[in-house]
N, C-alpha and C positions, 0 to 999 in steps of 0.2 A: 283664417288663422295662419300664422307664420311660425315655423319651428326652426331653430338653429341646429338642425340635424334631422335625423329621421323622425317621423311622427309616430305616435303610438298607433297600433293596428287599426282601431276603430275610431280614430280621432276625426276622420272626414267621412262623408257619405260615400257609399259604394256606387259604382257605375250601374248601368242598366242590367248587367249580368251578375250583379252582386259581388263584384271584385273590388277590393280596396286598393288604393295607391298604385294604380296601373302605371302612371307616369309621374316621375318627379320625386318620389320618396327614396327609393333605392334602385340603382341600376340592377337589372335582373340577369343573372347568369342563366343561360338556356342550355339545353342538352346538346345542341348542335356543335359540331366541330367546324372550324373555319374552312371555308372554300371560297376562293376568289371569284370563281365563275358561277354565277347564279344558275346557269343552264344545267349544271351538274347536280343541283339540289333536287330532292324529290318534289314533284308537283302535288303530292298528296297531303302535304303539311306534316309528314313524319319528320322526325329529327334526322339530320345528316350526321352519321357517325362513321368517320374514316379511321383507318388503322395506319400508323399510330396517330393519335389525336393529341397533339401537343398545344395547339391553339384553339381556344374556345371563343364563344360569342357572348357578349353582353348586350342587352337591349333596354330601351326606355329612358335612359338618363336618370341621374340621381339628384339629390338636393343641392349639390355643389356644382352641377353642370349648367352650361349655357342653355337658354330656352329652346334653341333649335334641336337639341338632343332629346327633348322631352316628348317623344312619340315612339310608338312601338316599331315603326319602320326603321328607326335609327339603330344601327348595329356597329359595334366596335370589336376589334380583335383583342383578346386578352389571354395571357398565359394562364393555364389552369392552376398554376401554383400561386398566382397573385390573388390577394384578397384586400379589400379596402373597407373602410367604415361606411361607405355608401353603396356597397354591393350586397345583394341578397338573392334569394331564389324563391320561386313560387312552386309549391307542391301542387301537382296536377295529376290527372289520370286520363287515359285514353277513353274516348267515347265508344260505346258499342256500335257495330256497323249501322244499325237502324236508329240510333239515338242522336239527337241534336242537343245543343245547349238549351234551347227553348223547352225541351221535354223535362228539364230539371227545375224549371221555374214554377213558382206558385205565389198566390197572394200578392203582396205589394211588389215583390220582385218581378212577377209577371206583368203587373200593371205598369211598373216603371219601364220595363223593356218595351212594352207595346207603345207607351207614350214616347219613348225615345225614337222608335221607328216612325211613329206618326209625325214627330217633329222633323225627322230626317226627310220625309217625303213632302213636307210643307203643309200638313193638315192641322197640326196642333200649334197654337200660338201661346198656350199657357205653360205652366211649369211641368217639368218632369219630376214628379214627387211621389209617384206610386199610389196616389189617391185617385180612385176611379170615380170621378164625379161627372156633372153635366157637361163640362168643357171637354173631357176626354171622350164621352159618348158622342157629342156633336162632331168632334174631330174624326172619329171612326166612321160616323155617318157620312161626313163630307168625303172621306176617303172612298167609301163604298160608291158614292155617286160619281166621283171623278174617275175612279179606276174601273167602274162597272163591276164591282165586287159585291159579295153578299155576306161579309163577316158580321156575326151577331154583335150588337153594340151594348147590350145590357151589362155584361160583366166581361173583364178581360179573359181571353181564352187562348189556348195553344194554337188553335186553328186561326184565329184572327192575327196572332203574331206571325204565323207562317205566311199568311196571305200578304200582309203589309211588308214583311221582310223581303219577299220575292220581287217587290216593285223596285225598279231601278230609277234613281233620280227623283226629281220633284214631280208629284202627282197633282197636288192641290195648288192652285194659284191664289195667293192671299188677296 
């Protein structure tokens, strides 16, 4: 579906983490102040907030942008006084020290996240749809065999998601 402007909040499917419109709907203002030198930014993922903070960062690209801007790694400098019809923000909260995004997922969101990771490591050839059927169970069994892991395949679990997420690169050869 194509929109001549920003799309309604739930018009498209969410990603594996349950987030809507991460790329291409509205350029997202982030909390960070602009810093030219990436080495000065916190390695912890915390926002960079300098004083004074006259220049801010926008990420992700909006509906009027070129395709190469439609990724979270894209950033642009923007005066905090500027606003456009393709800019927005995403309300977020900090995770607790021992909490991960996976800890907050359940049901179809958990299944979708696990399927997404199984596809990333080359074990799932089917759809990432949040439906945990025979294909998803076979993909996790294939992962277990290829990675010498022991994640339970019956239903999606936080433990299985953690095990698959920790795998770097392709594990299963198609």
